[in-house]
C-alpha positions as CSV (number, residue, x, y, z in Angstrom):
1,M,-53.0,-1.5,-44.0
2,K,-50.5,-4.4,-44.2
3,A,-47.6,-1.8,-44.0
4,N,-49.1,-0.3,-40.8
5,G,-49.3,-3.8,-39.2
6,I,-45.7,-4.5,-40.0
7,L,-44.7,-1.1,-38.6
8,Y,-46.6,-1.7,-35.4
9,A,-45.2,-5.2,-35.0
10,S,-41.7,-3.9,-35.5
11,A,-42.2,-1.1,-32.9
12,I,-43.6,-3.6,-30.3
13,A,-40.7,-6.0,-31.0
14,L,-38.2,-3.2,-30.6
15,L,-39.7,-2.0,-27.3
16,M,-39.9,-5.5,-25.9
17,G,-36.4,-6.3,-26.9
18,C,-35.0,-3.1,-25.3
19,S,-37.0,-3.3,-22.0
20,G,-35.4,-6.6,-20.9
21,S,-31.8,-5.6,-21.5
22,V,-29.3,-4.7,-18.8
23,S,-28.3,-1.0,-18.8
24,A,-24.8,-0.1,-19.8
25,P,-23.6,1.0,-16.4
26,E,-24.9,-2.1,-14.7
27,Q,-23.4,-4.3,-17.4
28,A,-20.0,-2.5,-17.2
29,A,-19.9,-2.6,-13.4
30,S,-20.1,-6.4,-13.5
31,T,-17.0,-6.7,-15.8
32,I,-14.7,-4.4,-14.0
33,A,-11.5,-5.9,-12.4
34,R,-12.1,-5.7,-8.6
35,T,-9.6,-6.5,-5.8
36,V,-10.2,-6.4,-2.1
37,Q,-7.5,-6.1,0.5
38,E,-8.0,-6.1,4.3
39,V,-5.7,-4.0,6.5
40,A,-5.7,-4.2,10.3
41,I,-5.7,-1.0,12.2
42,T,-5.1,-0.5,15.9
43,S,-6.7,2.9,16.4
44,G,-9.4,5.0,14.8
45,D,-12.5,4.0,13.1
46,P,-12.3,1.5,10.3
47,M,-13.2,2.8,6.8
48,M,-13.3,1.7,3.2
49,I,-11.0,3.2,0.6
50,A,-11.6,2.5,-3.1
51,D,-9.1,3.3,-5.8
52,F,-11.0,3.7,-9.1
53,S,-8.9,3.4,-12.3
54,I,-10.8,5.7,-14.7
55,E,-10.2,6.2,-18.5
56,G,-11.5,9.3,-20.2
57,M,-10.4,11.9,-17.7
58,S,-8.3,14.7,-19.3
59,C,-8.0,17.3,-16.5
60,E,-8.2,17.5,-12.8
61,M,-10.3,20.6,-12.6
62,M,-13.4,19.8,-14.7
63,C,-13.2,16.0,-15.0
64,G,-12.0,15.4,-11.5
65,G,-14.5,18.1,-10.2
66,S,-17.4,16.4,-11.9
67,I,-16.5,13.0,-10.5
68,K,-16.0,14.5,-7.0
69,K,-19.4,16.2,-7.2
70,A,-21.2,13.1,-8.4
71,L,-19.7,10.9,-5.6
72,A,-20.4,13.6,-3.0
73,K,-24.1,13.3,-3.9
74,L,-23.9,9.6,-3.0
75,G,-22.5,10.4,0.5
76,V,-18.9,9.5,0.2
77,E,-16.6,10.9,2.9
78,G,-13.9,12.2,0.6
79,T,-12.5,11.9,-2.9
80,E,-9.0,12.6,-4.2
81,I,-8.2,12.7,-7.9
82,K,-4.8,11.5,-9.1
83,M,-3.8,12.6,-12.6
84,S,-0.7,11.3,-14.3
85,E,0.7,12.5,-17.5
86,T,2.6,9.2,-18.2
87,D,0.3,6.6,-16.7
88,A,-3.1,5.9,-17.9
89,P,-5.7,5.5,-16.6
90,N,-6.0,8.2,-13.9
91,H,-7.4,7.5,-10.5
92,A,-10.0,8.6,-8.0
93,I,-9.3,7.6,-4.4
94,V,-12.5,7.5,-2.5
95,T,-13.1,7.2,1.3
96,Y,-16.5,6.0,2.1
97,N,-18.8,4.1,4.5
98,E,-19.8,0.8,3.1
99,A,-23.2,1.0,5.0
100,K,-24.1,4.2,3.1
101,V,-22.8,3.5,-0.5
102,T,-21.4,0.6,-2.4
103,D,-18.6,0.6,-5.0
104,A,-21.1,-0.5,-7.6
105,Q,-23.2,2.6,-7.0
106,M,-20.1,4.8,-7.3
107,V,-19.1,3.1,-10.6
108,E,-22.6,3.7,-12.0
109,A,-22.4,7.4,-10.9
110,I,-19.0,7.9,-12.6
111,Q,-19.9,6.1,-15.8
112,A,-23.2,8.0,-16.1
113,L,-21.4,11.4,-16.3
114,Y,-21.3,13.1,-19.7
115,D,-23.0,10.3,-21.6
116,G,-20.5,7.7,-20.6
117,Q,-17.3,9.7,-21.2
118,Y,-15.6,8.1,-18.2
119,K,-15.0,4.3,-17.9
120,V,-14.0,2.6,-14.7
121,V,-11.6,-0.2,-15.7
122,A,-10.5,-1.4,-12.3
123,I,-11.3,-1.0,-8.6
124,G,-8.9,-1.6,-5.7
125,I,-10.8,-1.8,-2.4
126,T,-8.9,-1.4,0.9
127,K,-11.0,-2.4,3.9
128,Q,-9.7,-1.4,7.3
129,V,-10.6,-3.7,10.1
130,K,-9.8,-3.5,13.8
131,G,-6.7,-5.5,14.5
132,G,-5.4,-7.1,17.7
133,S,-7.3,-8.4,20.6
134,G,-7.1,-8.0,24.4
135,S,-6.4,-11.7,24.9
136,A,-3.1,-11.6,23.0
137,E,-1.7,-8.9,25.3
138,S,-2.8,-10.7,28.4
139,T,-0.7,-13.8,27.4
140,K,2.6,-12.0,26.9
141,S,5.4,-13.2,29.1
142,K,7.7,-11.2,31.4
143,S,10.6,-11.6,29.0
144,D,8.7,-9.6,26.4
145,D,8.7,-6.6,28.8
146,E,12.4,-6.9,29.7
147,A,14.1,-7.4,26.3
148,V,14.0,-4.6,23.8
149,S,16.3,-4.8,20.8
150,V,18.1,-1.7,19.6
151,I,17.7,-2.8,16.0
152,A,13.9,-3.4,16.2
153,P,12.4,-1.5,19.2
154,K,9.2,-3.0,20.6
155,D,7.1,0.2,20.2
156,I,8.1,1.2,16.7
157,V,5.4,3.1,14.9
158,L,5.1,2.3,11.2
159,P,3.2,4.5,8.7
160,S,-0.1,3.1,7.6
161,I,-0.3,1.1,4.3
162,L,-2.6,3.8,2.9
163,A,-0.1,6.6,3.6
164,L,2.6,4.5,1.8
165,I,0.3,3.9,-1.2
166,G,-0.5,7.6,-1.3
167,R,3.2,8.5,-1.3
168,L,3.9,6.0,-4.1
169,L,1.0,7.3,-6.2
170,R,2.3,10.9,-5.9
171,V,5.8,10.0,-7.2
């Protein structure tokens, strides 16, 4: 009788101790290095781009495909997997709408795959915001319209920061 009482008390203590703990994905999501950068854009709709550094991926087809599928279920707009033979960890570049899904939800989805095989170690968020205002253009002087340097033309088109980062990651 006394042994049964000890067994029941142990089981209750174990259940109560486990029920109040934070789950592994939530706990891991709070300790991940996260950086946010804002980039001004002049045309198009602003979007969010997250660069997840993920440990545990070994191939682009199965691992990358599983991650893409899990993130697609959350409603992301696009996912690109960047595998590197020399650099670890590998990356998942995700384009998403911040009103539909958060980066914490994406981390939980990635880390829940295959019993925690994948671990997100860092997140780099690039937030596009509309740049420029109509008032700045209305205050430009006549000399701005007249003088155009041959070295630095006034209407030069620069590639977006995201395109440059994408090219650097491919190299």
